[in-house]
SEPA-185450 format. One record per residue: residue in one letter; y, z, x of N, C-alpha, C in turn. Coordinates in steps of 0.2 Angstrom, whole numbers, plus 5000, padded with zeros to 4 digits. Each point is the difference from the previous one (the first is absolute). Last residue first. Layout:
BEGIN
aYZXYZXYZX;...
***
This chain:
BEGIN
e460152804894499350045000500050015007;s502149924992499750074999499450035004;a500849784996500450035008499750074998;e499549864982499550005004500350035007;a501550014981499250034997499450015008;a502249885000499950075002499550024997;k500349745007500050064995500050065003;v501049805011499450035001500150064995;r501849865005499649974995499150025001;n502150025017500250034993499549994994;a499750005031499949984991500250034993;g500150055028500749984995499949964993;r498149965019500450054998500450004998;v497649925008500649994997500250064997;e498049895017500350064999500649964997;v497349925009500749994996500450064997;v497549925017500550054996500749975000;c497349905003500950015004500250034996;g497749965001500450074999500649995001;a497749845009500549994993500350085002;l498049875010500150074998500650024996;e500049795011499250015000499950074995;p502349945011499949964992499150024996;d501150185016499849945002499849974991;r502450114999499250005002499849955004;p502750074995499549935000499650075001;e502050084990499950005006499349975000;f502450054989499449964997499649995007;r502250174988499550015006499549934997;t502150034988499950055005499650015007;l501249854981499350015002500150045005;r501750024977499949965008499350015001;s501550014973499550045005500049945004;a501349974982500350055005499650035005;p499649824985500349965005500250095003;d497849954987500550035000500550015006;l498349814993500050064995500650074998;k500349805016499949954994499850104994;d500250015025500549974998500249994991;l497850055010500350064999500949984997;v498549835009499850044993500450064999;g500349865020500349994993499950024993;e499150105021500850024998500249964995;t497849935007500150094998500950024998;m499449795011499750014993500150054995;g500449985021500649984998499949984995;k498350095012500450065001500649974994;h498449845007499750064994500450045001;l500449845014500149994993499950024996;a499650085022500750004998500149964993;c497949995009500250105001500649974994;i499049825008499850044992500450034998;v500549925024500449974994499750024992;d499250105022500650034998500549964994;p497549945006500050084997500850024998;n498549785003500550045002500450054999;e497849894998500349975003500550005004;r498850184986499849965005500149975004;v500950024978500150075005499849985007;s499449904982500449955004500350045005;s498250054988499749965004500649975004;r500250204983499850015006499849945005;y501350064977499949955005499949995008;p499750144981499949954998499949945003;c499750285004500549965003499649914998;n499750294989499849935003500549935000;g500450244994499250015002499749935002;l502750145002499549944996499349985003;r501950204996499649985003499549944998;c502550124994499849954999499350015003;c502050174992499649985005499649955000;i502650104989499249994999499749965005;q502450124990499750015006499149974997;g502050124990499949925000499949995005;e499650234998500549974995500249935002;g497550085011500950034999500349954995;t497949935005500050055004500650025001;v498149854983500750035001500250065004;e498249785002499950074996500850015003;v498249774999500550025001500350084996;e498249805011499750094997501150025000;p498549735001500750065000499950044999;q499049765003499350104998500750015002;f500449765003500250075005499650054996;g500449784989499350015004500250025003;l501649944985499949955005499350055007;a500650104979499649954997500149955006;a500550225004499349994999499949914996;f502150085007499849995005499049975000;i501750054981500049945003499749995006;e499850214989499749914996500249985004;r500950175005499350015003499749944996;f502250034998499849995007499349985000;s500850104981500249915001499749995008;e499950224993499649974997500149925000;t501750145010498950015002499849954997;l502350014993499849975006499350015003;d501150004975499650045004499749985008;d501449894979500350085002499650025002;t500349735000499750055000500450085000;g501149745001499950064996499550064997;a499449765013500750044999499950064994;p498149875019500250024994500750044997;a498949895025500150044995500349994993;l499649825018499350054996500050054996;e501749895010500149944996499350044997;r501150105017500250014997499849964992;g498850005022500050044996500550024993;v500249825016499549984994499850084998;d501949985013500249974995499149994998;r500050105018500550064995500049974994;g498849865017499850064995500150044998;t501349875015499949954993499450054996;r501250105017500349984996499649974994;e498850055020500050044995500650004993;v499749815019499350034995500150084993;q501649965017500049934995499750004994;r500250165021500350014995500149974993;l498449945019500050054995500450014995;r500649855018499449994994499750064995;g501750035017500449984995499349954996;p499150135018500550044996500349944994;g497649925007500850005004500250064996;a497849874996500250075001500650035004;p499049764991500150035005500550074997;i498249834988500550034998500350015006;s497849904995500649955003500850034999;r497850144993500049965009500549975001;a500050044975500150055004499949995010;l499249844982500850015001500450075005;w497649944996500149975006500949995001;g498850154985499950045007500449945004;a500149954979500150075000500350015008;l498349824991500949975003500450094997;d497950044998499949965007500749994999;a499650104983499750055003500349945008;y500049874978500550045003500050055003;a498749794991500050055006500550045003;q498649874979500650015001499850065006;p498649784982499950075005501150025004;d499249894975500049995007500250075005;s498650034979500749975001499949985006;g498350134992499849954996500949985000;t499150125016500350034996499949984991;p499449885023499650074999500150044996;r500149735005500350054996500050084999;a499649755015499850094999500550024997;g499849775010500350004994499850074996;s499049935020501049985002500350024992;a497850155010500149944998500949964999;i498650185021500549984992500349944996;s497750055014500450005003500650004991;w497250005016500650024993500750005002;e497249905008500750035003500449984994;d497249985007500650004997500750025001;r497849905013500350054999500749994996;p497849855011500750015000500450064996;r497649985013500249984996500750004999;g499249975024499950064993500149964995;r501249985026499250004994499950034996;g502549985008499449985003499449994996;h501450044983500450045007499550005005;t501049864979499350025002500550035006;a500550024971500249975008499450025004;r501049964973499450015004500249995008;r501450104979500049935004499450015005;r501750114977499250025005499949925003;e502250174985499849915003499450035005;v501150174979499949975009499849925001;l501050104977500350035007499950015006;g499049894976500649985004500350065003;g497850034989500950034998500449975001;e497949975009499949964993500950014997;h499450115019500249905002500049994993;m499550235000500949985004500149935002;r497950084995500249994996500850015000;e498649965019499949954995500350014994;l500050185014500649945003499949934996;q498450204994501150025000500249925001;r497750015010500150014989500849995000;r499550045021500149955000499849974991;v500250225008500549985003500149934999;g497950124998500550024995500749954999;n498349965019499849974993500450044992;v500350095023500249955000500049954992;h500550255006499349945002500349954997;l501850195007499749974995499449965002;g502150065011499450055000499550004994;l502049885006500250044995499350074999;e500449825018500750054997500050044997;r498049885004500350045004500450024998;a499549854988499650025000500150085003;l501249815005500350024992499450065000;e499249855015500650025002500650054993;e497949864998499850055003500550065003;t500449824986499950034996499950065004;t501949845010499249994998499650064996;a502649905004499550045004499350004995;s502949875006499450014994499450025004;r502850085000499549965001499249994997;r501850154999500549965001499649935002;l499650244996499549975006500749945002;t500550154981500150055004499849935008;t499349964981500749984998500350045007;l497750034994500249925002500750005002;a499350184992499650005008500449965000;a500450054979500450005005499750005007;f498849944983500649964999500250015004;l498250124997500049945004500549975002;r500050204987500050005009499849975002;t500049964977500650045003500249995009;r497749984988500549935001500650025002;t498850184995499949985007500049915001;p500650134980500250045008499749965005;q500249884975499750065005500250025006;a501349864985499850074996499650065003;l500949755006500150075004499850054998;p499749794988499649995005500250085004;n500449964973500450025007499450025007;t499349984977500849944999500349985007;h498350174993499549935005500549985000;d499850264999500549935001500049945002;p498450235000500649975003500049944993;l499350274994499849915001500649975005;d499450254999500649945000499749955000;i498950214989499749975002500849945001;d499350164985500250035004500149975007;t499049924981500750024995500450005007;l497750004999500049955002501049995000;k498550204994500049985007500449945002;a499450034977500550045003500150015009;c498449854990500549974996500950045003;c497450105003500449935005500749984998;e498950144985500350055009500249955003;q499249914981500550055002500550015004;t497649914997500549955000500750045002;f498250134999500049975007501149954999;l498950104980500350045005500049965006;t498849894983500849995000500550055003;q497649975005500449985002500749984999;r498350194991500349975010500349974999;p500250054974499549985005500350005008;i500650164981500349965002499649965005;k499750184979499850005007500249945002;v500750214982499949915001499850005008;m499350234982500849955007499849945000;
***
């Protein structure tokens, strides 16, 4: 039997273990989870904060937070300035850098914009009907033409939009869909009547395109944080018979 030197065995074992380690991506300053949390905290604050304040916010040790902030500073994500507060040594204060590109491209704030727009729309009856009509137009644009399976096409569209739908056939020409996530929840908190009217119109527009004979018979919004909105459709011609018999 050939004896393998102990040192060789140790090296092979260590290399095998290293292959299972998820090493950080040093090309992305936010690849490390703590840096992601620090960037999010500064974005939320919209002002400068000391190392100590950020450490308290994240529940982490000051020294570790300081090291991560320095890496973020090197990556151009945050700016550092020395500030004096009364007596004692100046302290570092950190803020989002003017030229920060956290994803490698120019920053975007669609969620904030959507929330502000939702807040700006009055929820009167006439305006809600207009919002629903707009949603219906959007739904027609989202849906592909020529499908022969309403159930699967409906699921695919709303899954792609982030709703995590569970769709089932409940009878001949009938489907029920329960939505496991509300991707618009931040906007719903600002103006639930408007956003839900838009969503209802989108659902009707999708049905117009997928199966014009179908009709939306139930649209029941739920708490956006818990999700679970219910959509029911009747009169559909393009529900596969095989699925309807399950």
